[in-house]
A tleap script that builds the chain and sets N, CA, C and O, in Angstrom:
source leaprc.protein.ff14SB
mol = sequence {
  NMET GLY THR ARG ILE THR VAL LEU TYR PHE
  ALA SER LEU ARG ASP ALA ALA GLY ARG ALA
  ALA GLU PRO VAL GLU THR ASP ALA ALA ASP
  LEU ARG GLY LEU TYR ALA GLU VAL GLN ALA
  ARG HIE ALA LEU PRO PHE PRO ALA ARG GLN
  LEU ARG VAL ALA VAL ASP GLY GLU PHE SER
  ARG TRP ASP ASP ALA PRO ARG ASP GLY SER
  GLU VAL ALA PHE ILE PRO PRO VAL SER GLY
  CGLY
}
set mol.1.N position { 0.720 -1.111 -0.210 }
set mol.1.CA position { 0.063 -0.370 -0.040 }
set mol.1.C position { 0.843 1.428 -0.049 }
set mol.1.O position { 1.735 1.698 0.756 }
set mol.2.N position { 0.381 2.359 -0.958 }
set mol.2.CA position { 1.438 3.549 -0.625 }
set mol.2.C position { 0.925 4.739 0.140 }
set mol.2.O position { -0.202 4.747 0.635 }
set mol.3.N position { 1.637 5.589 0.216 }
set mol.3.CA position { 1.421 7.083 0.693 }
set mol.3.C position { 0.843 7.682 0.376 }
set mol.3.O position { 1.209 8.162 -0.697 }
set mol.4.N position { -0.858 8.354 1.064 }
set mol.4.CA position { -1.761 9.069 0.686 }
set mol.4.C position { -1.235 10.422 0.944 }
set mol.4.O position { -0.632 10.878 1.915 }
set mol.5.N position { -1.590 10.915 -0.096 }
set mol.5.CA position { -1.163 12.729 0.207 }
set mol.5.C position { -2.217 13.495 -1.080 }
set mol.5.O position { -2.622 12.954 -2.109 }
set mol.6.N position { -2.469 14.914 -0.600 }
set mol.6.CA position { -3.364 15.269 -1.449 }
set mol.6.C position { -2.477 16.009 -2.391 }
set mol.6.O position { -1.934 16.865 -1.692 }
set mol.7.N position { -2.119 16.104 -3.413 }
set mol.7.CA position { -1.300 17.320 -3.804 }
set mol.7.C position { -1.747 18.611 -4.477 }
set mol.7.O position { -2.850 18.611 -5.024 }
set mol.8.N position { -1.007 19.698 -4.489 }
set mol.8.CA position { -2.245 20.877 -4.497 }
set mol.8.C position { -0.883 21.974 -5.781 }
set mol.8.O position { 0.343 22.088 -5.788 }
set mol.9.N position { -2.022 22.546 -6.663 }
set mol.9.CA position { -0.955 23.008 -7.728 }
set mol.9.C position { -0.917 23.881 -7.764 }
set mol.9.O position { -1.645 24.316 -6.872 }
set mol.10.N position { -0.288 24.965 -8.514 }
set mol.10.CA position { -0.606 26.550 -8.184 }
set mol.10.C position { -0.483 26.655 -9.537 }
set mol.10.O position { -0.178 25.726 -10.285 }
set mol.11.N position { -0.861 28.467 -10.052 }
set mol.11.CA position { -0.480 29.093 -10.881 }
set mol.11.C position { -0.402 28.074 -12.460 }
set mol.11.O position { -1.524 27.627 -12.696 }
set mol.12.N position { 0.309 27.784 -13.181 }
set mol.12.CA position { 0.526 27.352 -14.574 }
set mol.12.C position { -0.072 25.929 -14.048 }
set mol.12.O position { -1.023 25.254 -14.441 }
set mol.13.N position { 0.897 25.746 -12.974 }
set mol.13.CA position { 0.830 23.519 -12.592 }
set mol.13.C position { -0.404 23.348 -13.037 }
set mol.13.O position { -0.915 22.578 -13.849 }
set mol.14.N position { -0.930 24.508 -12.118 }
set mol.14.CA position { -2.729 24.237 -11.957 }
set mol.14.C position { -3.748 24.501 -13.270 }
set mol.14.O position { -4.959 24.298 -13.187 }
set mol.15.N position { -3.047 25.011 -14.568 }
set mol.15.CA position { -3.790 25.647 -15.871 }
set mol.15.C position { -3.456 24.182 -15.904 }
set mol.15.O position { -4.177 23.414 -15.266 }
set mol.16.N position { -1.974 23.515 -16.892 }
set mol.16.CA position { -2.004 22.148 -16.724 }
set mol.16.C position { -2.214 21.087 -16.611 }
set mol.16.O position { -2.005 20.180 -17.416 }
set mol.17.N position { -2.864 21.030 -15.122 }
set mol.17.CA position { -2.799 19.667 -15.135 }
set mol.17.C position { -4.857 19.670 -14.713 }
set mol.17.O position { -5.504 18.653 -14.464 }
set mol.18.N position { -5.327 20.876 -14.755 }
set mol.18.CA position { -6.710 20.939 -15.319 }
set mol.18.C position { -7.507 20.694 -13.573 }
set mol.18.O position { -8.723 20.545 -13.449 }
set mol.19.N position { -6.855 20.696 -12.777 }
set mol.19.CA position { -7.724 21.596 -11.088 }
set mol.19.C position { -6.703 22.072 -9.983 }
set mol.19.O position { -5.583 22.407 -10.371 }
set mol.20.N position { -7.012 22.130 -8.585 }
set mol.20.CA position { -6.151 22.575 -8.030 }
set mol.20.C position { -5.214 22.111 -7.471 }
set mol.20.O position { -4.036 22.422 -7.296 }
set mol.21.N position { -6.240 20.867 -7.048 }
set mol.21.CA position { -5.419 19.720 -6.073 }
set mol.21.C position { -6.608 18.234 -6.084 }
set mol.21.O position { -7.805 18.171 -6.365 }
set mol.22.N position { -5.527 17.094 -5.604 }
set mol.22.CA position { -6.395 15.714 -5.696 }
set mol.22.C position { -5.545 15.148 -5.187 }
set mol.22.O position { -4.369 15.511 -5.164 }
set mol.23.N position { -6.117 13.916 -4.571 }
set mol.23.CA position { -5.696 13.146 -3.605 }
set mol.23.C position { -4.482 11.875 -4.647 }
set mol.23.O position { -4.945 11.287 -5.624 }
set mol.24.N position { -3.221 11.693 -4.269 }
set mol.24.CA position { -2.718 10.681 -4.897 }
set mol.24.C position { -1.812 9.528 -3.842 }
set mol.24.O position { -1.273 9.645 -2.742 }
set mol.25.N position { -1.984 8.319 -4.887 }
set mol.25.CA position { -1.301 7.290 -3.774 }
set mol.25.C position { -0.169 7.167 -4.354 }
set mol.25.O position { -0.285 7.101 -5.578 }
set mol.26.N position { 0.904 7.108 -3.960 }
set mol.26.CA position { 2.198 7.315 -4.547 }
set mol.26.C position { 3.234 6.152 -3.458 }
set mol.26.O position { 3.254 6.141 -2.228 }
set mol.27.N position { 4.288 4.949 -4.748 }
set mol.27.CA position { 5.262 4.363 -3.705 }
set mol.27.C position { 6.563 5.033 -3.916 }
set mol.27.O position { 7.631 4.588 -3.495 }
set mol.28.N position { 6.347 6.658 -4.916 }
set mol.28.CA position { 8.168 7.174 -4.154 }
set mol.28.C position { 8.741 7.182 -3.462 }
set mol.28.O position { 8.244 6.913 -2.368 }
set mol.29.N position { 9.854 7.411 -3.504 }
set mol.29.CA position { 10.781 7.533 -2.272 }
set mol.29.C position { 10.727 9.032 -1.728 }
set mol.29.O position { 10.645 9.339 -0.538 }
set mol.30.N position { 10.784 9.870 -2.762 }
set mol.30.CA position { 11.439 11.452 -2.288 }
set mol.30.C position { 10.174 12.321 -3.869 }
set mol.30.O position { 9.775 12.333 -5.033 }
set mol.31.N position { 10.174 12.823 -2.597 }
set mol.31.CA position { 9.591 13.979 -3.450 }
set mol.31.C position { 8.901 14.257 -4.833 }
set mol.31.O position { 7.810 14.463 -5.364 }
set mol.32.N position { 10.710 14.083 -5.153 }
set mol.32.CA position { 10.821 14.043 -6.747 }
set mol.32.C position { 10.501 13.318 -7.299 }
set mol.32.O position { 10.106 13.916 -8.300 }
set mol.33.N position { 10.243 11.774 -7.536 }
set mol.33.CA position { 9.453 10.546 -7.651 }
set mol.33.C position { 8.407 10.935 -7.777 }
set mol.33.O position { 7.811 10.863 -8.851 }
set mol.34.N position { 7.706 11.660 -6.270 }
set mol.34.CA position { 5.588 11.958 -6.970 }
set mol.34.C position { 5.916 12.968 -7.504 }
set mol.34.O position { 4.735 13.127 -7.814 }
set mol.35.N position { 6.579 14.164 -8.087 }
set mol.35.CA position { 6.586 14.993 -8.780 }
set mol.35.C position { 6.930 14.452 -10.820 }
set mol.35.O position { 6.561 15.133 -11.776 }
set mol.36.N position { 7.558 13.351 -10.894 }
set mol.36.CA position { 7.473 12.609 -11.719 }
set mol.36.C position { 6.305 11.675 -12.213 }
set mol.36.O position { 5.910 11.144 -13.251 }
set mol.37.N position { 6.054 11.753 -11.196 }
set mol.37.CA position { 4.131 10.640 -11.221 }
set mol.37.C position { 3.378 12.018 -12.379 }
set mol.37.O position { 3.215 12.333 -13.558 }
set mol.38.N position { 3.201 12.318 -11.371 }
set mol.38.CA position { 2.238 13.769 -11.630 }
set mol.38.C position { 2.325 14.478 -13.201 }
set mol.38.O position { 1.363 14.631 -13.955 }
set mol.39.N position { 3.894 14.904 -13.503 }
set mol.39.CA position { 4.090 15.362 -13.871 }
set mol.39.C position { 4.116 14.652 -15.549 }
set mol.39.O position { 3.973 15.289 -16.593 }
set mol.40.N position { 4.393 12.812 -15.378 }
set mol.40.CA position { 4.232 12.274 -16.246 }
set mol.40.C position { 2.570 11.994 -16.509 }
set mol.40.O position { 2.041 11.935 -17.619 }
set mol.41.N position { 1.962 11.854 -15.335 }
set mol.41.CA position { -0.110 12.190 -15.838 }
set mol.41.C position { -0.650 13.157 -16.479 }
set mol.41.O position { -1.537 13.009 -17.320 }
set mol.42.N position { -0.001 14.568 -16.023 }
set mol.42.CA position { -0.862 15.701 -16.500 }
set mol.42.C position { 0.221 16.713 -17.324 }
set mol.42.O position { 0.124 17.936 -17.223 }
set mol.43.N position { 1.184 16.113 -18.089 }
set mol.43.CA position { 2.097 16.984 -18.987 }
set mol.43.C position { 2.613 18.057 -18.344 }
set mol.43.O position { 2.821 18.980 -19.132 }
set mol.44.N position { 2.892 18.293 -17.257 }
set mol.44.CA position { 3.284 19.168 -16.516 }
set mol.44.C position { 4.380 19.549 -17.301 }
set mol.44.O position { 5.319 18.841 -17.662 }
set mol.45.N position { 4.114 21.074 -17.599 }
set mol.45.CA position { 5.384 21.581 -18.687 }
set mol.45.C position { 6.863 21.952 -17.315 }
set mol.45.O position { 7.889 22.503 -17.714 }
set mol.46.N position { 6.752 21.665 -16.218 }
set mol.46.CA position { 7.871 22.672 -15.503 }
set mol.46.C position { 8.845 21.256 -15.274 }
set mol.46.O position { 8.130 20.302 -14.967 }
set mol.47.N position { 10.657 20.825 -15.374 }
set mol.47.CA position { 11.398 20.015 -14.761 }
set mol.47.C position { 11.310 20.286 -13.721 }
set mol.47.O position { 11.102 21.476 -13.488 }
set mol.48.N position { 11.432 19.249 -12.466 }
set mol.48.CA position { 11.840 18.871 -10.994 }
set mol.48.C position { 12.279 20.738 -10.475 }
set mol.48.O position { 11.711 21.349 -9.571 }
set mol.49.N position { 13.175 21.170 -11.176 }
set mol.49.CA position { 14.905 21.577 -11.111 }
set mol.49.C position { 14.333 23.021 -11.196 }
set mol.49.O position { 15.012 23.901 -10.668 }
set mol.50.N position { 13.404 23.297 -11.674 }
set mol.50.CA position { 12.767 25.099 -11.734 }
set mol.50.C position { 11.104 25.240 -10.849 }
set mol.50.O position { 10.231 26.080 -11.067 }
set mol.51.N position { 11.088 24.081 -9.808 }
set mol.51.CA position { 10.046 24.076 -9.183 }
set mol.51.C position { 10.390 25.174 -7.878 }
set mol.51.O position { 11.163 26.119 -8.030 }
set mol.52.N position { 9.845 24.949 -6.880 }
set mol.52.CA position { 10.081 24.489 -5.706 }
set mol.52.C position { 8.568 23.773 -4.909 }
set mol.52.O position { 7.452 24.181 -5.230 }
set mol.53.N position { 8.752 22.780 -3.956 }
set mol.53.CA position { 8.084 22.334 -3.083 }
set mol.53.C position { 7.689 22.589 -1.808 }
set mol.53.O position { 8.227 23.525 -1.216 }
set mol.54.N position { 7.289 22.276 -1.549 }
set mol.54.CA position { 6.221 22.505 0.275 }
set mol.54.C position { 5.333 21.394 0.430 }
set mol.54.O position { 4.520 21.011 -0.411 }
set mol.55.N position { 5.559 20.858 1.662 }
set mol.55.CA position { 4.980 19.826 2.233 }
set mol.55.C position { 4.542 20.849 3.751 }
set mol.55.O position { 5.007 21.583 4.623 }
set mol.56.N position { 3.245 20.184 3.206 }
set mol.56.CA position { 1.506 20.564 4.816 }
set mol.56.C position { 2.734 22.467 5.251 }
set mol.56.O position { 3.210 22.832 6.326 }
set mol.57.N position { 2.789 23.062 4.027 }
set mol.57.CA position { 2.788 24.478 4.252 }
set mol.57.C position { 4.062 25.212 4.440 }
set mol.57.O position { 4.119 26.416 4.191 }
set mol.58.N position { 5.376 24.353 4.988 }
set mol.58.CA position { 6.676 24.221 4.344 }
set mol.58.C position { 7.685 23.704 3.157 }
set mol.58.O position { 7.831 22.686 2.481 }
set mol.59.N position { 8.299 24.998 3.296 }
set mol.59.CA position { 9.053 24.405 1.559 }
set mol.59.C position { 10.096 22.845 2.127 }
set mol.59.O position { 10.275 22.702 3.336 }
set mol.60.N position { 10.420 22.278 1.583 }
set mol.60.CA position { 11.019 20.790 1.886 }
set mol.60.C position { 11.698 21.342 0.366 }
set mol.60.O position { 11.656 22.254 -0.461 }
set mol.61.N position { 12.677 19.358 0.878 }
set mol.61.CA position { 14.067 19.319 0.161 }
set mol.61.C position { 13.047 18.147 -0.708 }
set mol.61.O position { 12.001 17.578 -0.395 }
set mol.62.N position { 14.227 18.101 -2.375 }
set mol.62.CA position { 13.247 17.242 -3.478 }
set mol.62.C position { 13.562 16.442 -3.048 }
set mol.62.O position { 12.566 15.793 -3.368 }
set mol.63.N position { 14.654 15.130 -2.035 }
set mol.63.CA position { 15.087 13.953 -1.738 }
set mol.63.C position { 14.769 13.917 -0.582 }
set mol.63.O position { 15.737 13.564 0.092 }
set mol.64.N position { 13.287 14.233 0.421 }
set mol.64.CA position { 12.292 14.259 1.351 }
set mol.64.C position { 11.322 12.981 0.834 }
set mol.64.O position { 10.843 12.964 -0.299 }
set mol.65.N position { 11.170 12.250 1.511 }
set mol.65.CA position { 10.258 11.038 1.318 }
set mol.65.C position { 9.164 11.934 1.717 }
set mol.65.O position { 9.463 12.893 2.429 }
set mol.66.N position { 7.254 11.668 1.165 }
set mol.66.CA position { 6.458 12.073 1.248 }
set mol.66.C position { 6.083 10.967 2.485 }
set mol.66.O position { 6.271 9.754 2.576 }
set mol.67.N position { 5.322 12.195 3.599 }
set mol.67.CA position { 4.582 11.578 4.669 }
set mol.67.C position { 2.726 11.436 3.789 }
set mol.67.O position { 2.130 12.141 2.974 }
set mol.68.N position { 2.408 10.207 4.491 }
set mol.68.CA position { 1.414 9.716 5.000 }
set mol.68.C position { 0.085 10.634 5.214 }
set mol.68.O position { 0.126 11.001 6.389 }
set mol.69.N position { -1.187 11.211 4.518 }
set mol.69.CA position { -1.539 12.317 5.020 }
set mol.69.C position { -0.890 13.739 5.092 }
set mol.69.O position { -1.022 14.277 6.191 }
set mol.70.N position { -0.300 14.366 4.261 }
set mol.70.CA position { 0.728 15.331 3.753 }
set mol.70.C position { -0.285 16.474 2.918 }
set mol.70.O position { -1.509 16.596 2.859 }
set mol.71.N position { 0.442 16.958 2.532 }
set mol.71.CA position { 0.030 18.031 1.688 }
set mol.71.C position { 0.766 18.430 0.826 }
set mol.71.O position { 1.171 19.543 1.161 }
set mol.72.N position { 1.365 17.977 -0.581 }
set mol.72.CA position { 2.592 18.061 -0.316 }
set mol.72.C position { 2.089 19.507 -2.372 }
set mol.72.O position { 1.157 19.178 -3.106 }
set mol.73.N position { 2.756 20.491 -2.613 }
set mol.73.CA position { 2.517 21.233 -2.449 }
set mol.73.C position { 3.547 21.687 -3.993 }
set mol.73.O position { 4.759 21.578 -3.809 }
set mol.74.N position { 3.159 22.108 -5.253 }
set mol.74.CA position { 3.962 22.272 -5.921 }
set mol.74.C position { 3.610 23.904 -6.966 }
set mol.74.O position { 2.669 24.385 -7.597 }
set mol.75.N position { 5.277 24.323 -6.556 }
set mol.75.CA position { 5.419 25.442 -6.868 }
set mol.75.C position { 6.220 26.199 -8.151 }
set mol.75.O position { 7.435 26.396 -8.142 }
set mol.76.N position { 5.305 26.594 -9.271 }
set mol.76.CA position { 6.310 27.108 -10.579 }
set mol.76.C position { 6.305 28.285 -10.124 }
set mol.76.O position { 5.752 28.826 -9.166 }
set mol.77.N position { 7.832 29.030 -11.921 }
set mol.77.CA position { 8.193 29.508 -11.455 }
set mol.77.C position { 7.464 30.721 -11.496 }
set mol.77.O position { 6.708 30.646 -12.465 }
set mol.78.N position { 7.295 32.051 -10.776 }
set mol.78.CA position { 6.678 33.239 -10.797 }
set mol.78.C position { 6.827 35.020 -11.875 }
set mol.78.O position { 6.848 35.835 -10.953 }
set mol.79.N position { 6.870 35.392 -12.470 }
set mol.79.CA position { 6.933 36.974 -12.885 }
set mol.79.C position { 6.001 37.370 -12.329 }
set mol.79.O position { 4.964 36.938 -11.826 }
set mol.80.N position { 6.629 38.492 -12.518 }
set mol.80.CA position { 6.067 39.972 -11.870 }
set mol.80.C position { 6.730 40.840 -12.629 }
set mol.80.O position { 7.780 40.838 -13.272 }
set mol.81.N position { 5.344 42.033 -12.263 }
set mol.81.CA position { 5.797 43.456 -12.865 }
set mol.81.C position { 5.581 45.101 -12.291 }
set mol.81.O position { 6.028 46.046 -12.942 }
savepdb mol mol.pdb
quit
């Protein structure tokens, strides 16, 4: 049985995924692997190296393991003016 989390998508990732959030069950060993899974599922446009990742509202490292019941947010680069 995998780890159950909620994935949150922001900005252009939300547009590409067609949703702001979704429940995911994953066997990924780390957050990079989790992103690879959802990137493939939704054809997300950014490689992980261009994103920030947060778990339960705190910025995290890509090599951290997903924790059951957590919210994982993938945050794309933003530009402003």
